[in-house]
N, C-alpha and C positions, 0 to 999 in steps of 0.2 A: 313344698308339700305336694305330694302326688296323690290324687284320688285313686283309691282302689275300686274294684268292681262293685263291692257292697256299698261304698259311699256314693258312687255314681248312681246306683239303683235307688238308693234312698232319696237322693236329690231329685231324680226323675219322678219318683213317686210323689214328692212334695209339690213339684211343678204340676203334675197331673191333677192332684187334689185341688190345688189353688185355681187351676184353669176351670175345673168343674164348678167350683164355687162362683167364679166370675161368670161363667155361662149361665148358671142358675139365677144369679142376681140380675143379669141382663134380661133373661126371659121373664122374670118376675116384674121387672120394670116395664117391659113392653105390654104386659097384661093389665097394668094399672092405667086408669085414665090420666091424661096429661093435665097438670095443674094450669090454672089460668095465667098465673105469673110465676116466674122462676123464683122458687123459694131459696133461702140460704142452704148451704150444703148440709145434707142430712147425715146421720150416723151411718146409714147404709152406703152412702156415697163415699164417706171417709173409709169405711171398711173395704169397699171395692178398690179404692185407690191403694190402700195398703196391700191388698192381695196382688194387684198388678206390680207394685214395687217389689214384693217378695219374689214373684216369678222372674222379674227382670234380674234381681240380685242372684237368684239361683242360676239362671242362664249365663250371666256374666261370669260367675264362679266356675261353671263347667267349661265355658269357652276358654277362660284364662288357663285352667288346668290342662286342657287339651293342647293348647299352644305350647305350654312349658313342660308337658309330661311326656 
């Protein structure tokens, strides 16, 4: 399967939006005071990890298609 220009543009758009959400989440985290003890993983941390995994997946797909396309 070869990615066409439209599919590549959509993938890049998804990556850009995910990176923007990650950047915002990290900025929000920096603005909050640090907890005294490390709490268990929160929903926002899980969501952030999912965003990172999605970006990595999109990048892997684009790289794979570039190598074989």
